[in-house]
LORO-178677 format. One record per residue (C-alpha): y, z, x; residue in three letters. Coordinates in steps of 0.2 Angstrom, whole numbers, plus 5000, padded with zeros to 4 digits. Layout:
BEGIN
YZXAla
...
This chain:
BEGIN
500050005000Met
501150025015Gly
501950185009Ser
501850365015Thr
501750424997Thr
499950414989Pro
499950274977Lys
499550384962Gln
501250464965Phe
502250304966Leu
503250254950Arg
503050104939Ile
504550104927Gly
505150284924Asp
503550384928Arg
502250404941Glu
500650304940Ile
499650464938Leu
500750534924Ala
500550374914Arg
498650384916Thr
498550564911Leu
499750534896Ala
498450424888Val
497050554890Phe
498250694884Glu
498650604867Ser
496750554864Cys
495950664851Asp
494250634859Ala
494750724875Ile
494650914875Ser
494950954893Glu
495550864909Val
495250904927Trp
496350814940Val
495550784957Ile
496750744972Val
496750764990Ala
496850944996Thr
498650925003Glu
499350864986Tyr
498650984974Thr
500251094973Ala
501350934971Glu
500250864958Cys
500251024948Gln
502151044949Lys
502750864948Thr
501450794936Ile
500650934926Val
502151044924Glu
503450924923Arg
502750824909Tyr
502050974900Gly
500250904900Leu
499251034890Gln
497450974891Lys
497450984910Ile
496451144914Arg
496751124933Gly
497051024949Val
495551014960Val
495450974979Ala
494450824982Gly
493150794995Gly
492950655009Pro
492250524997Thr
492350484978Arg
490650544975Gln
491050714983Ala
492650724974Ser
491950694957Val
490550814960Trp
491850954964Arg
492750914948Gly
491150924938Leu
490851104943Gln
492451154933His
491951064917Val
491451184903Ser
489651194900Glu
489851164881Asp
490650994885Val
489350864879Glu
490150704887Leu
491050684903Val
492250534906Ile
492750484924Val
494350384926His
495350314941Asp
497050404941Gly
497850234946Val
497250134931Arg
498750174920Pro
498550054907Phe
496950124900Val
496950144881Thr
496450274869Glu
495350144860Leu
494450104876Leu
494150284879Ile
493450314862Cys
492350154863Gln
491550214879Ile
491250394873Leu
490450324857Glu
489250214867Arg
488850354880Ala
488450474865Ala
487150344859Gln
486450284876Asp
486850424888Gly
488050314899Ser
489350184896Ala
490650094908Ile
492049984906Ala
491949804913Ala
492549634912Val
491549474914Pro
491949364929Leu
493049214927Lys
493149144944Asp
491949044953Thr
490949134967Leu
490349064983Lys
489249144996Arg
490049105013Val
489349115031Ser
490049215045Ala
490749045051Gly
491749015035Gly
490548885028Glu
490048885010Val
488248915008Glu
488048914989Met
488848944972Thr
488349104965Val
488049094946Pro
489249214937Arg
488449214920Asp
487749394922Ser
489149454934Leu
490449584928Trp
491849674937Arg
491649854934Ile
493149974930Gln
493350144923Thr
493250244912Pro
491450284914Gln
490650404902Ala
489050504903Phe
488050644894Gln
488550794904His
486750844909Gly
486250674913Leu
487750654925Leu
487350814934Arg
485550764936Ala
486050604943Ala
487150694956Phe
485750814960Gln
484550664963His
485850584974Ala
486150734985Trp
484250764986His
483850574991His
485450545002Gly
486150414989Val
487950364991Glu
488650264977Ala
490450194975Thr
490450244956Asp
489550364945Glu
488650214937Ala
487750184953Gly
487150364953Leu
486350334936Leu
485550174942Glu
484850264957Ala
484050394945Leu
483350244935Gly
484350274919His
485050114911Pro
486950094910Val
487850014896Lys
489349894897Ile
490849914886Val
491949754887Glu
493649804894Ser
495249704897Phe
496049624912Glu
497649734912His
496549894914Asn
497149864932Ile
496749974947Lys
498349984957Val
497849954975Thr
499149844983Thr
501049804983Lys
500649654972Asp
499849764959Asp
501449864958Leu
502449704955Val
501149654942Trp
501349824933Cys
503249814933Glu
503149644925Thr
501849704912Phe
502949854907Leu
504449734905Arg
503549644891Tyr
502449784884His
503049954878Ala
501950074887Cys
C-alpha cells in the first residue's frame, strides 16, 4: 500500500475502512457479537479510534492477532461465547459487504455447516512457464474467486482448527481448514464490489464507488 498506516485504518470517504466494515455488522440483526482482531501494536488505537469513536455496541473486544491469519482467527475464536451457534469470519478491509450477503451466508451455514462468499471467474486463465511462455488455457467453468464472509457452525470450525493444529495444516482461509477436515464447503454467490482493499488502485476504486453509491 506504500503507507506507514495499516490499510484498515486508511480512510475512504469520511471513515476508516475498518469502521465502514464494522458498521455493516453492527446494523445486521443476525449478528450478536463481534470480536475485532488486529496486530498487537494497534489494539489500543483500534479500540479508541474505531470502537469508541463510532459507538459500536456489538464489539465485545479487540483481540491481538498472531503471526498468520490462521493463528489470528484462532485467537479470536477463543473469545466467542459458547452459546453462539454460528461464527462468521470477515476481512476488515472488505468494506462493501452487505447485510443481505451476511444473512445469506449464515442461512446456508446453518443448513450445511459451512458457507463462503465467492464470485465466478470472468477472465481467461493461462498456465505460463517460468520462461514466460503460455503452456495451456485453464478451463474456468468450475473456478471461483473466494471472498469473505465465511460462516461455520461453531463446533465444526473449532474441530477444523484442532485438526489443523494436530496435522500441521496451514490454510489461507477458514474454508481450507474445513476442506482439510474433509467437510464440504458451500458457495454463496457474492458480487464484484465486495472488494478486498490491497493496493493504492483499490483505494481509488473505492473512492469512485462511493461517489456513485451511497454507502
